[in-house]
VOPAGU-615202 format. One line per 2 residues: their letters; for each residue x, y, z of C-alpha. Coordinates in Angstrom, 3 decimals, decimal comma, always signed. Layout:
! residues N
A	X:Y:Z  ...
! end
This chain:
! residues 762
MP	-0,024:-0,023:-0,088  +1,066:+3,454:-0,749
SR	+1,286:+5,978:+1,966  -1,227:+8,792:+2,210
EE	+1,681:+11,317:+1,379  +2,201:+9,142:-1,863
VL	-1,451:+9,133:-2,751  -1,770:+12,861:-2,167
AF	+1,371:+13,696:-4,377  +0,070:+11,370:-7,186
IA	-3,354:+13,164:-7,168  -1,578:+16,703:-7,152
SQ	+0,713:+15,691:-10,035  -2,240:+14,818:-12,202
TG	-3,968:+17,260:-14,524  -7,664:+17,076:-13,994
RV	-9,605:+14,583:-11,969  -8,532:+11,021:-11,050
GK	-10,419:+8,210:-9,599  -9,762:+5,170:-7,365
RE	-9,277:+3,173:-10,478  -6,499:+5,394:-11,869
IA	-4,850:+5,443:-8,357  -4,961:+1,576:-8,063
RH	-3,575:+1,159:-11,453  -0,681:+3,587:-10,803
FD	+0,357:+1,818:-7,505  -0,436:-1,603:-9,029
LH	-3,009:-2,304:-6,083  -5,294:-5,500:-6,341
GA	-7,843:-7,302:-3,943  -7,800:-6,289:-0,368
DK	-5,465:-3,478:-1,011  -8,230:-1,671:-3,023
VA	-10,333:-1,900:+0,084  -7,655:-0,168:+2,110
LK	-7,260:+2,434:-0,693  -11,172:+3,171:-0,539
HL	-10,801:+3,958:+3,352  -7,779:+5,870:+2,741
LK	-9,383:+8,173:+0,106  -12,370:+8,559:+2,408
DI	-10,259:+9,610:+5,222  -8,267:+12,362:+2,935
VD	-11,750:+13,767:+1,528  -13,058:+13,977:+5,184
EG	-9,965:+16,042:+6,020  -10,568:+18,286:+3,306
LV	-7,175:+17,446:+1,636  -8,986:+16,845:-1,863
AK	-12,164:+17,699:-3,218  -14,564:+15,064:-4,556
GR	-16,949:+15,430:-7,544  -18,681:+13,050:-9,954
GK	-16,729:+10,183:-8,257  -13,398:+11,686:-8,967
LV	-10,951:+13,427:-6,874  -8,860:+16,468:-7,428
KH	-6,530:+18,546:-5,590  -8,116:+21,787:-4,231
GA	-7,493:+24,542:-6,509  -6,911:+22,420:-9,464
LP	-7,427:+23,615:-12,823  -10,479:+22,881:-15,042
QV	-9,593:+21,064:-18,457  -10,578:+24,249:-20,335
VV	-9,258:+27,697:-18,673  -8,848:+31,296:-19,798
VD	-4,963:+31,995:-19,534  -2,797:+35,346:-19,580
IV	+0,460:+34,604:-21,311  +2,728:+36,329:-18,824
TR	+6,598:+35,306:-19,428  +9,048:+32,726:-21,165
DA	+10,990:+30,216:-18,978  +14,494:+29,372:-19,187
DG	+14,048:+27,301:-22,155  +12,159:+30,207:-24,070
DL	+8,697:+28,458:-23,876  +5,685:+30,605:-23,270
VG	+4,090:+30,456:-19,802  +0,792:+31,432:-18,599
AP	-1,404:+31,989:-15,819  -5,126:+31,474:-15,116
AE	-6,836:+34,800:-15,628  -9,114:+34,117:-12,820
WD	-7,480:+32,793:-9,684  -8,307:+33,092:-5,785
EE	-4,886:+33,086:-4,337  -6,241:+33,625:-0,775
EH	-8,071:+30,299:-1,122  -5,884:+28,075:-3,294
GP	-2,419:+29,633:-2,960  -0,002:+31,017:-5,821
AP	-1,486:+30,643:-9,342  +0,007:+27,654:-11,082
SI	+2,269:+28,140:-14,202  +0,787:+26,768:-17,299
LI	+3,222:+25,599:-20,078  +1,787:+26,734:-23,472
AL	+2,585:+23,981:-26,062  +3,086:+25,275:-29,669
PH	+2,150:+22,969:-32,742  +5,434:+21,371:-34,091
RP	+4,199:+22,373:-37,670  +1,591:+25,187:-37,446
RP	-1,212:+24,884:-40,205  -2,734:+27,946:-41,653
GD	-5,249:+29,492:-39,336  -3,590:+27,884:-36,258
PI	-3,699:+30,285:-33,180  -0,260:+31,140:-32,400
PG	+0,106:+33,117:-29,150  +2,582:+35,760:-27,979
LG	+3,427:+37,507:-24,655  +0,717:+39,434:-23,237
DR	-2,179:+37,574:-25,107  -5,155:+36,267:-23,384
AL	-6,178:+32,767:-24,876  -8,655:+29,895:-24,235
VR	-6,486:+26,885:-23,422  -7,259:+23,180:-23,098
LS	-5,089:+21,409:-20,675  -3,733:+18,004:-21,757
DG	-4,504:+14,967:-19,669  -0,800:+13,707:-19,333
GG	+0,546:+16,984:-18,111  +4,093:+18,055:-19,129
PS	+7,315:+16,043:-19,680  +8,250:+13,651:-16,747
DD	+10,763:+16,224:-15,440  +8,436:+19,277:-15,769
PR	+5,400:+19,235:-13,188  +3,643:+22,121:-14,988
PV	+0,244:+21,521:-16,560  +0,515:+21,865:-20,360
GR	-1,955:+23,804:-22,472  -2,805:+23,853:-26,061
VM	-4,313:+27,089:-27,403  -7,715:+26,729:-28,752
KI	-8,371:+30,429:-29,435  -6,750:+33,869:-28,961
LD	-9,197:+36,019:-26,971  -7,161:+39,214:-26,993
RG	-3,938:+40,286:-28,574  -1,693:+42,186:-25,835
RA	+0,848:+44,678:-26,905  +4,013:+43,680:-25,053
RT	+5,741:+46,463:-23,323  +9,567:+45,682:-23,631
IG	+12,531:+47,517:-21,729  +15,776:+47,533:-23,350
VF	+19,009:+49,638:-24,268  +18,652:+51,771:-27,421
RA	+21,648:+51,446:-29,717  +21,800:+53,995:-32,563
VP	+22,336:+52,802:-36,278  +23,145:+55,815:-38,323
GH	+20,684:+56,148:-41,279  +18,708:+53,050:-39,988
GG	+17,262:+54,248:-36,771  +18,315:+51,752:-34,175
RL	+18,313:+48,451:-32,078  +17,027:+47,411:-28,864
LP	+19,259:+45,252:-26,851  +17,084:+43,242:-24,492
ID	+17,907:+43,514:-20,514  +16,408:+40,126:-19,944
KK	+18,617:+36,994:-19,604  +16,137:+34,814:-21,442
NV	+16,414:+37,069:-24,489  +19,906:+37,794:-24,957
GR	+20,656:+37,868:-28,425  +17,247:+38,546:-29,655
EL	+17,397:+42,185:-30,858  +14,428:+44,667:-31,922
AI	+14,411:+46,761:-34,873  +13,499:+50,460:-34,261
PE	+13,027:+52,630:-37,390  +14,246:+56,037:-37,824
EA	+10,613:+57,451:-37,508  +9,896:+55,337:-34,342
IG	+12,835:+56,387:-32,045  +11,225:+59,492:-30,599
EA	+13,668:+61,393:-28,389  +15,854:+58,113:-27,579
RD	+19,521:+58,547:-27,916  +22,351:+55,936:-27,906
GD	+22,767:+54,290:-24,530  +19,283:+55,278:-23,455
LV	+17,094:+52,884:-21,351  +13,769:+52,886:-23,213
AV	+10,337:+51,267:-23,102  +9,099:+50,158:-26,589
DI	+5,801:+48,650:-28,022  +6,345:+45,755:-30,565
VR	+4,380:+46,821:-33,462  +5,226:+44,094:-36,128
TS	+6,615:+40,499:-36,106  +7,562:+38,360:-39,042
RF	+9,424:+35,259:-39,896  +12,411:+36,773:-41,427
GP	+14,288:+39,507:-39,613  +13,726:+40,859:-35,996
PV	+10,511:+42,222:-34,753  +9,975:+45,982:-35,324
AR	+9,258:+48,252:-32,381  +8,461:+51,782:-31,504
VR	+9,970:+53,787:-28,547  +7,145:+54,694:-26,046
ER	+9,102:+56,264:-23,414  +12,805:+57,425:-22,585
LG	+13,796:+56,156:-18,966  +17,220:+57,394:-18,562
NL	+20,707:+56,982:-19,870  +23,144:+54,115:-18,883
KS	+25,982:+56,475:-18,919  +24,491:+58,198:-15,785
ER	+25,462:+57,295:-12,231  +23,384:+54,472:-10,585
AV	+22,374:+53,177:-14,146  +22,406:+49,475:-13,123
SL	+19,683:+49,844:-10,406  +17,765:+51,906:-12,671
IA	+17,111:+49,044:-14,937  +15,760:+46,884:-12,213
LE	+13,499:+49,692:-10,932  +12,146:+50,229:-14,339
VH	+11,627:+46,386:-15,197  +9,902:+45,744:-11,898
GI	+7,923:+48,889:-11,780  +9,334:+49,962:-8,404
PH	+8,382:+53,478:-7,406  +11,521:+55,584:-6,912
VF	+10,627:+59,133:-7,223  +8,430:+60,561:-4,399
RA	+5,327:+62,531:-5,449  +5,389:+66,130:-4,803
DT	+2,447:+65,943:-2,128  +4,486:+63,267:-0,086
LA	+7,663:+65,268:-0,118  +5,767:+68,486:+0,931
EA	+3,937:+66,666:+3,788  +7,419:+65,131:+5,206
ER	+8,984:+68,578:+5,003  +5,894:+69,980:+7,001
AE	+6,500:+67,461:+9,968  +7,589:+68,899:+13,051
PV	+9,626:+66,832:+15,845  +7,262:+65,158:+18,400
GL	+7,562:+66,531:+21,939  +7,341:+64,555:+25,183
GR	+3,587:+65,096:+25,731  +1,897:+61,905:+27,416
RE	+4,962:+59,806:+26,594  +7,057:+58,151:+29,294
DW	+10,524:+59,881:+29,775  +13,211:+57,132:+29,253
RK	+15,921:+59,439:+28,159  +18,196:+58,460:+31,003
LP	+18,298:+54,788:+30,048  +21,620:+54,256:+27,879
LV	+20,124:+52,572:+24,972  +22,403:+51,976:+22,026
TI	+21,966:+51,305:+18,354  +24,130:+48,682:+16,769
DP	+23,971:+48,533:+12,959  +26,159:+48,190:+9,752
PD	+28,938:+50,835:+9,545  +27,148:+52,348:+6,392
AK	+23,794:+52,533:+7,841  +21,907:+55,938:+7,447
DH	+18,811:+55,207:+9,400  +18,899:+53,803:+12,697
DD	+15,345:+52,441:+13,921  +16,148:+49,966:+16,876
AV	+18,072:+50,355:+19,993  +18,864:+47,995:+22,641
HA	+19,586:+47,781:+26,448  +19,820:+45,011:+29,195
EP	+20,271:+44,832:+32,686  +20,235:+42,185:+35,563
DT	+16,780:+41,659:+37,042  +17,478:+42,557:+40,735
SG	+13,925:+41,333:+41,873  +14,182:+38,418:+44,225
DN	+11,965:+36,022:+42,293  +14,023:+35,892:+39,161
PG	+17,660:+34,808:+39,829  +20,121:+35,168:+37,025
GF	+17,261:+36,910:+34,749  +17,450:+40,111:+32,699
IL	+15,271:+43,124:+32,045  +15,456:+43,776:+28,152
TI	+14,483:+46,831:+26,439  +13,986:+47,056:+22,734
AI	+13,061:+50,503:+21,601  +11,944:+51,051:+17,870
AD	+11,411:+54,443:+16,183  +7,868:+55,826:+16,352
VA	+7,245:+56,018:+12,787  +3,347:+55,960:+13,585
AY	+3,774:+59,545:+15,199  +4,517:+61,036:+11,717
VR	+2,859:+58,689:+9,265  -0,688:+58,934:+9,905
PG	-3,258:+56,530:+8,021  -4,647:+58,343:+4,958
TA	-1,967:+60,831:+4,425  +0,116:+61,285:+1,301
LD	+3,092:+59,639:+3,320  +0,778:+56,707:+4,042
RE	-0,653:+56,221:+0,648  +2,867:+56,116:-0,928
AV	+4,472:+53,900:+1,802  +1,868:+51,122:+1,176
VR	+2,336:+51,352:-2,552  +6,316:+50,895:-2,053
GN	+5,790:+48,332:+0,682  +9,397:+48,425:+1,870
SV	+12,730:+50,040:+1,084  +14,850:+48,444:-1,595
YF	+18,577:+48,011:-1,272  +21,043:+47,918:-4,126
PD	+24,825:+47,926:-3,878  +24,780:+51,600:-5,432
RV	+21,494:+53,205:-3,832  +18,822:+52,791:-1,420
VP	+15,185:+53,340:-2,503  +13,594:+54,265:+0,835
ML	+9,860:+53,538:+1,726  +9,731:+56,976:+3,261
PE	+11,236:+60,385:+2,419  +14,582:+61,162:+4,039
RI	+13,110:+63,899:+6,396  +11,142:+61,044:+8,052
SN	+13,549:+57,935:+7,659  +17,046:+59,575:+8,100
DL	+16,139:+62,502:+10,247  +13,015:+62,633:+12,539
CS	+12,679:+58,896:+12,982  +16,513:+57,883:+12,995
LR	+17,559:+57,199:+16,584  +20,704:+59,494:+16,530
PR	+22,915:+59,379:+19,484  +22,247:+62,168:+22,122
ED	+19,184:+63,382:+20,445  +15,636:+63,155:+21,693
RP	+13,477:+60,504:+19,668  +10,057:+59,249:+20,021
AM	+10,029:+55,459:+20,239  +7,798:+52,465:+20,779
AC	+9,522:+50,324:+23,624  +9,100:+46,606:+24,328
RM	+10,332:+45,793:+28,187  +10,775:+42,238:+28,431
VI	+11,972:+40,023:+31,557  +13,577:+37,044:+30,780
RA	+14,725:+33,962:+33,082  +18,302:+32,617:+33,362
DG	+17,221:+30,032:+30,752  +16,228:+32,694:+28,191
RR	+12,650:+32,103:+28,480  +10,382:+34,914:+28,810
KS	+8,517:+35,713:+32,191  +6,716:+38,977:+31,043
HS	+6,505:+41,783:+28,804  +4,957:+45,163:+28,147
FH	+4,750:+47,821:+25,647  +5,448:+51,580:+26,271
RI	+5,577:+54,819:+24,083  +8,418:+56,747:+25,289
MM	+10,864:+59,563:+24,477  +14,514:+58,175:+24,402
RS	+17,880:+59,227:+23,818  +20,401:+57,151:+22,217
AA	+23,806:+56,643:+24,135  +25,900:+55,801:+21,332
KL	+25,805:+54,568:+17,613  +27,808:+51,519:+17,128
AY	+28,734:+49,091:+14,269  +28,545:+45,409:+14,663
AQ	+32,341:+44,773:+14,312  +33,028:+47,645:+16,802
AQ	+30,663:+46,261:+19,420  +32,269:+42,801:+18,884
AA	+35,708:+44,127:+19,142  +34,871:+45,831:+22,717
ID	+33,541:+42,544:+23,851  +36,811:+40,662:+22,581
GH	+38,946:+43,133:+24,462  +39,617:+45,840:+22,029
TD	+37,778:+48,970:+22,994  +37,951:+52,376:+21,452
ET	+37,021:+55,902:+22,564  +33,369:+55,114:+22,346
TE	+33,220:+51,756:+23,561  +35,543:+52,105:+26,525
ML	+32,833:+54,018:+28,504  +30,019:+51,588:+27,611
LE	+31,796:+48,312:+27,977  +30,819:+47,512:+31,422
PV	+27,551:+49,274:+32,083  +25,959:+48,452:+28,568
LK	+27,712:+45,975:+26,318  +28,537:+43,176:+28,764
PL	+25,025:+42,910:+30,129  +23,941:+42,784:+26,557
WE	+26,161:+39,811:+25,907  +25,123:+38,149:+29,069
AY	+21,385:+38,261:+28,232  +22,053:+36,746:+24,778
AA	+23,724:+33,888:+26,270  +20,357:+33,316:+27,979
LK	+18,395:+33,900:+24,754  +20,760:+31,626:+22,829
RA	+20,020:+28,674:+25,266  +16,117:+29,297:+24,425
RD	+16,763:+29,457:+20,919  +18,574:+26,032:+20,829
DR	+15,744:+24,612:+22,748  +13,288:+25,914:+20,171
EP	+15,415:+24,632:+17,274  +14,528:+26,911:+14,439
LD	+15,691:+25,916:+10,962  +19,325:+26,410:+10,834
LD	+20,464:+26,637:+7,053  +24,178:+27,341:+6,438
LP	+23,882:+30,036:+3,454  +26,657:+32,557:+3,519
ER	+25,767:+35,985:+1,972  +27,896:+37,890:-0,176
KI	+28,312:+41,590:-0,367  +29,338:+43,692:-3,332
LL	+31,802:+46,565:-2,504  +32,021:+49,389:-5,400
KA	+34,646:+51,772:-6,549  +33,948:+55,553:-6,497
DG	+32,654:+55,439:-10,186  +30,034:+52,733:-9,241
TV	+31,864:+49,636:-10,689  +32,535:+46,521:-8,637
DR	+35,736:+46,610:-6,475  +35,450:+43,175:-5,096
VV	+32,886:+40,739:-3,501  +33,257:+39,624:+0,135
VP	+31,536:+37,360:+2,469  +31,036:+39,293:+5,780
QR	+32,023:+37,487:+8,930  +29,064:+36,405:+10,995
LD	+29,497:+37,644:+14,486  +27,775:+37,429:+17,909
AH	+26,915:+41,134:+17,578  +24,895:+40,182:+14,616
RL	+23,156:+37,106:+16,441  +22,697:+39,151:+19,486
IE	+20,566:+41,879:+17,716  +18,676:+39,302:+15,619
EM	+17,507:+37,221:+18,672  +16,226:+40,433:+20,521
MI	+14,387:+41,684:+17,453  +12,847:+38,212:+17,177
LA	+11,741:+38,250:+20,932  +10,299:+41,670:+20,336
NV	+8,451:+40,499:+17,263  +6,758:+37,669:+19,353
CA	+5,791:+39,955:+21,958  +4,014:+42,179:+19,574
AE	+2,097:+39,417:+17,973  +1,071:+37,934:+21,314
TL	-0,067:+41,276:+22,538  -2,312:+41,908:+19,677
DK	-3,731:+38,454:+19,729  -4,344:+38,734:+23,573
HR	-6,222:+41,922:+22,946  -8,140:+40,638:+19,896
TP	-6,576:+43,473:+17,793  -6,080:+42,758:+14,174
CM	-2,538:+41,915:+13,333  -0,257:+41,783:+10,104
YR	+1,433:+38,411:+10,956  +4,572:+37,214:+9,173
IH	+3,708:+33,717:+8,432  +5,764:+30,824:+6,959
DA	+3,998:+27,671:+5,947  +5,340:+24,149:+6,574
PS	+6,773:+22,674:+3,153  +3,947:+21,276:+0,747
ME	+3,556:+17,555:+0,221  +4,927:+17,796:-3,222
KL	+8,151:+19,488:-2,080  +8,638:+16,962:+0,663
MT	+8,117:+14,073:-1,739  +10,991:+15,519:-3,852
LK	+13,187:+16,010:-0,959  +12,519:+12,478:+0,355
EF	+13,597:+11,204:-3,219  +16,790:+13,280:-3,164
LK	+17,616:+12,483:+0,486  +17,610:+8,812:-0,392
SV	+20,311:+9,126:-3,015  +22,767:+10,633:-0,322
DI	+21,732:+7,918:+2,276  +19,796:+10,152:+4,339
AL	+16,159:+9,372:+5,304  +13,379:+12,069:+5,805
PK	+12,222:+11,487:+9,349  +9,125:+9,524:+9,797
AA	+7,038:+12,008:+11,680  +3,417:+12,893:+11,501
LL	+4,212:+16,540:+11,651  +7,476:+17,496:+10,580
RP	+9,146:+20,288:+12,235  +12,353:+22,577:+11,739
SH	+14,338:+20,213:+14,153  +13,677:+17,253:+11,591
FN	+15,362:+19,472:+8,986  +18,269:+20,433:+11,296
QI	+18,820:+16,720:+11,863  +19,321:+16,229:+8,004
LA	+21,472:+19,157:+7,866  +23,634:+17,759:+10,895
RA	+24,032:+14,375:+9,107  +25,393:+15,857:+5,903
AS	+27,518:+18,626:+7,466  +30,739:+16,462:+7,697
GD	+30,322:+15,156:+3,972  +30,948:+16,288:+0,568
SA	+27,028:+16,679:+0,011  +26,584:+19,297:+2,678
PV	+26,209:+22,409:+0,207  +23,684:+20,358:-1,995
VN	+21,629:+19,380:+0,915  +21,483:+22,847:+2,446
QV	+20,451:+23,935:-1,086  +17,628:+21,292:-1,484
VL	+16,409:+21,781:+1,954  +16,218:+25,461:+1,108
RS	+14,210:+24,906:-1,900  +11,628:+22,570:-0,177
QS	+10,705:+25,403:+2,302  +7,734:+27,726:+1,541
QA	+7,987:+31,403:+1,094  +7,217:+33,767:+4,041
EY	+4,565:+36,350:+3,522  +2,357:+38,961:+5,355
SP	-1,186:+37,981:+6,280  -3,869:+38,818:+8,903
EN	-4,623:+35,276:+9,330  -2,209:+33,455:+11,550
IG	-0,787:+30,131:+10,607  +2,546:+30,463:+12,677
HF	+6,160:+30,745:+11,522  +7,556:+27,292:+10,547
GL	+11,124:+28,428:+10,016  +11,438:+30,187:+13,451
AL	+9,422:+27,410:+15,057  +6,905:+29,917:+16,458
RR	+3,211:+29,960:+16,954  +2,765:+33,887:+16,557
YA	+5,058:+36,180:+14,870  +4,825:+39,760:+13,507
HF	+7,323:+42,236:+12,318  +7,598:+45,173:+14,591
TS	+11,169:+46,292:+14,660  +11,629:+48,019:+11,248
PI	+8,945:+50,515:+10,630  +11,162:+52,882:+8,710
RR	+11,777:+50,292:+6,002  +8,754:+47,956:+6,126
YA	+5,012:+48,890:+6,099  +4,041:+45,715:+7,844
DL	+5,828:+46,839:+10,946  +4,043:+50,374:+10,755
IV	+0,757:+48,405:+10,687  +1,774:+46,426:+13,757
HR	+2,919:+49,514:+15,724  -0,606:+50,961:+14,927
GL	-2,203:+48,052:+16,089  -0,437:+48,217:+19,548
IR	-1,419:+51,819:+19,805  -4,977:+50,952:+19,285
AL	-4,826:+47,883:+21,591  -3,210:+49,449:+24,404
GL	-4,842:+52,989:+24,251  -1,490:+54,672:+23,442
GQ	-2,649:+57,510:+21,260  -5,247:+58,738:+18,630
DG	-2,963:+57,495:+15,756  -3,433:+53,741:+15,917
LT	-5,015:+51,314:+13,511  -8,223:+52,652:+11,975
DG	-11,267:+50,688:+11,371  -10,960:+51,019:+7,675
QA	-7,325:+49,669:+7,634  -8,312:+47,050:+9,903
SA	-10,808:+45,706:+7,476  -8,412:+45,860:+4,550
LA	-5,532:+43,985:+6,099  -5,933:+41,067:+3,709
EI	-5,517:+43,320:+0,692  -2,707:+45,186:+2,355
GA	-0,795:+41,880:+3,255  -1,142:+40,739:-0,557
EI	+0,195:+43,950:-1,651  +3,277:+44,264:+0,660
SA	+4,055:+40,567:+0,067  +4,174:+41,197:-3,566
AE	+6,209:+44,331:-2,994  +8,772:+42,235:-0,842
RR	+9,071:+39,586:-3,738  +9,477:+42,447:-6,314
AM	+12,175:+43,862:-4,212  +14,123:+40,747:-3,889
AA	+13,963:+40,106:-7,593  +15,198:+43,506:-8,440
ER	+18,111:+43,280:-6,038  +19,251:+39,978:-7,130
ET	+19,154:+41,239:-10,848  +20,874:+44,339:-10,009
VD	+23,901:+42,129:-8,355  +24,048:+40,107:-11,325
RL	+24,251:+42,919:-13,793  +27,182:+44,426:-11,849
IA	+29,039:+41,365:-11,589  +28,665:+40,510:-15,372
AH	+29,933:+43,955:-15,871  +32,834:+43,036:-13,615
LA	+33,540:+39,924:-15,636  +33,028:+41,245:-18,911
DR	+36,826:+41,772:-19,796  +37,579:+38,372:-18,507
VG	+36,039:+36,202:-21,184  +38,107:+33,027:-21,760
DI	+39,502:+32,826:-17,948  +38,812:+29,538:-16,116
FA	+37,034:+29,751:-12,750  +36,169:+27,340:-10,054
GR	+32,380:+27,037:-8,919  +29,548:+24,770:-7,973
IA	+26,407:+23,729:-9,770  +23,778:+25,800:-8,094
GL	+20,735:+24,649:-10,266  +19,652:+22,402:-13,131
TR	+16,967:+22,279:-15,812  +16,541:+20,056:-18,581
SG	+18,411:+22,798:-20,735  +21,317:+22,980:-18,812
LF	+23,292:+23,782:-15,570  +23,547:+27,035:-13,609
VK	+27,031:+27,430:-12,019  +28,024:+29,624:-9,059
LD	+31,549:+30,940:-9,160  +33,553:+30,641:-5,864
ET	+35,340:+33,796:-6,362  +32,513:+36,198:-6,762
GA	+29,250:+34,280:-6,332  +28,173:+35,090:-9,922
DG	+25,795:+32,769:-11,460  +26,054:+31,806:-15,203
FV	+24,607:+29,177:-17,423  +25,949:+26,036:-19,311
PA	+23,752:+25,008:-22,104  +23,138:+21,185:-22,148
AT	+23,986:+21,161:-25,864  +27,615:+22,306:-25,089
IG	+28,348:+19,577:-22,424  +29,224:+16,598:-24,600
GD	+28,371:+13,891:-27,076  +25,326:+12,507:-25,154
YY	+21,718:+13,248:-24,453  +21,201:+14,495:-20,798
RF	+17,832:+14,174:-18,987  +17,139:+16,164:-15,822
DE	+16,453:+13,765:-12,975  +14,423:+15,720:-10,347
GL	+14,822:+13,223:-7,654  +18,527:+12,962:-8,000
QA	+18,914:+16,702:-8,817  +21,163:+15,917:-11,541
LV	+21,500:+15,921:-15,362  +22,275:+12,268:-16,352
GT	+23,632:+11,202:-19,778  +21,506:+8,421:-21,120
RT	+24,225:+6,612:-23,125  +27,364:+7,143:-20,935
GE	+25,793:+7,535:-17,520  +28,073:+10,613:-16,901
SW	+26,266:+13,202:-14,756  +26,442:+16,456:-13,097
RL	+24,656:+16,887:-9,887  +23,423:+19,991:-7,790
GD	+26,251:+21,208:-5,484  +29,106:+19,399:-7,480
PV	+32,372:+21,413:-7,682  +33,092:+22,279:-11,399
TV	+35,792:+24,152:-13,421  +34,227:+26,444:-16,287
RL	+35,420:+28,755:-18,804  +33,758:+32,292:-19,411
VE	+32,420:+32,229:-22,789  +30,186:+35,263:-23,037
AA	+29,161:+38,236:-20,612  +26,078:+40,407:-21,117
PV	+26,315:+43,173:-18,456  +22,863:+44,788:-19,556
AG	+21,032:+41,382:-19,134  +23,301:+40,308:-16,233
AL	+23,921:+37,110:-18,057  +27,079:+34,771:-18,099
RF	+27,619:+31,801:-20,248  +30,086:+29,207:-19,394
EL	+31,808:+26,138:-20,790  +32,272:+23,144:-18,588
MS	+36,141:+22,174:-18,296  +35,743:+19,434:-15,869
DG	+34,271:+15,854:-16,309  +31,120:+14,754:-14,608
RS	+30,693:+11,978:-12,053  +29,764:+8,425:-12,688
DL	+28,599:+7,362:-9,371  +24,857:+8,151:-9,824
VG	+24,422:+5,599:-12,392  +22,162:+2,689:-11,253
TR	+21,176:+4,578:-7,935  +17,550:+4,496:-9,119
PS	+15,382:+2,124:-11,232  +14,553:+4,818:-13,740
AQ	+18,370:+5,343:-14,274  +18,843:+1,414:-14,928
KA	+16,101:+1,255:-17,407  +17,065:+4,354:-19,411
RR	+20,566:+3,214:-19,562  +19,573:-0,367:-20,908
RD	+17,302:+1,383:-23,375  +19,897:+3,794:-24,599
DG	+22,845:+1,103:-24,786  +20,940:+0,004:-27,874
FT	+18,210:-2,395:-26,825  +14,546:-1,654:-26,779
NG	+11,866:-2,430:-24,021  +14,370:-2,178:-21,179
RR	+15,313:-5,825:-21,590  +18,855:-7,243:-21,576
AR	+20,695:-7,957:-24,669  +20,069:-11,239:-26,532
PG	+22,110:-12,919:-29,356  +21,114:-11,521:-32,570
DK	+19,782:-8,163:-31,416  +20,635:-5,157:-33,519
PA	+21,733:-1,846:-31,773  +19,327:+0,868:-31,835
KP	+20,038:+4,267:-33,001  +21,900:+6,721:-30,507
PW	+19,411:+8,756:-28,553  +20,124:+11,925:-30,411
KK	+19,405:+10,269:-33,908  +15,872:+9,051:-32,825
KG	+12,939:+10,633:-34,294  +11,822:+13,731:-32,225
RR	+14,933:+13,868:-30,068  +17,181:+16,845:-29,930
! end
């Protein structure tokens, strides 16, 4: 009998509805096993895990056989990808991607879709190829032809108008022609938006310049590309700036006066806004031996940004600040973020403070929130604070060491014990930082050292976030939770299959916890598979988001969690501040009824803004590094395989962390198939394979700085130890060694054609 997880995974993998007959056939069940299957299916229907209709089962949110689709992008293989035009993400989660299948030999009158089109699509029963879980749709009718807006770099061609160089990695080399009469005000090197006005089978598509966005010769041009591509607002409206300039410093009023408490800020050395300050002291009460009193003070942004104002309307659209190597796009104007709300040393600033009493084991005994006036005692950098604790004080830290810094580190030691007991997910994923020269080009790429000073601030902020969520929950006040769901069943099945190949078993638990994943990471830590296991475990996790509905935070192993500690740069934190003001009666500028009723929409909007910012930041780093490596074409680099698709390998270089692509067609004289379970490309004839996390040597063949794309050529051989680790690999190898039907060779058998010569194979 298959397990319930295997049955659910099979139902989820099918396009359309399946019944008991199809499930029994797939798992080869007979007799009494069919009776057991019937009871199992009844249980999962009763639990709401699948829906039932007309005697068939379907995963909740499954697509109908015919669906209206908006064609939104192309994948890494250049294939069109669509999304359902109508989809309830709140009920069914993220909209599924639909691979649009085009006819191999189009006939006159066949509907041929393009980007931006809306089409009526029929989903095929068999789904996509075995290595592609996406449903496949064939276009029945084009409902609406979209006019695709494309952004690129204009290159003038004297006497012939110009060309548009694409800034999308997927379209490198696919230029657009712009006639002389269609260039508008564009000049050579400008970043422009164009409309595609004509396409043909011969020659490049023809486009017309719609808008001139800026010139790449100006400063900070690389991040400008990401801002325009992702539609990130980066110029404040006039009414927003005027409102910020009119703001006056907040006085003491009814606030508690905590200006004598020596709070300190600890931030990166280049930070311009300081929105959190910390303090710790031993608890001298007799009932808490070895305990501490912690104070976390956060800039009171709610005092300046009121609901419904111009500042507020623009902040919710931006959602968060966006951080590029060459600039910061703030959520709030500098008058607010870098001045009135920045906790500068020895200046009075309004703040929201969380006062926490913790025991010697790091567990919280009590907490309370206060609206205060504070005065920071010092502005410290992480390395500066750490050096003082390690015995290397300077003029600033000398006076703070005994009264301020040592109590903070002692309190952190207690918090660390509680964290270790909680066992949150502990992935080893070092982050790289790009250091720029004065001209904005890359100087070098470094991996900043992870210090206890970083961990101290992180743990104290997490604790304050938990306190905020619990307080709002206790007072039954709407809250913008930071939620992180457990891994989906499909991802767990993929992870389980992969772990088998490295002799690690996924723990058999009814409910997996972060500690189970930590056990997997610990088992792999001492072996060569550690990097790949970290990557695969990371990819098995869900994406965190904001929501007024609490489901807990899986990765942190917390039942309630909300972002409270960065209202200068995250709108979600400002919502939480307003909720606390409302719940505790701390003023008239708390959460309004109108905002409370719209939290679901706000949560979806700021979650999308967060994903948008992450993509823009990542692409900007790619462009900067591609420009940095452009004059090193032909050089040899060491790296690791960071991703795989059926079309090739993604390699991350050890030296810079740059990501580049190795097309499968350039690897060697074999046909390579992508094995998702092994996370490897495996040669069907030779068995040679490349696996996620494998060290490789590559030569840089091409660099496209505008698109942030690098193309590599493999210089090292693949591995051979994966052959035969899975039954499917055995069968594929026997077939492609020249004998059909997967049987062994017999006298008189004739060798079959090599796989690349078979009909329909590339």
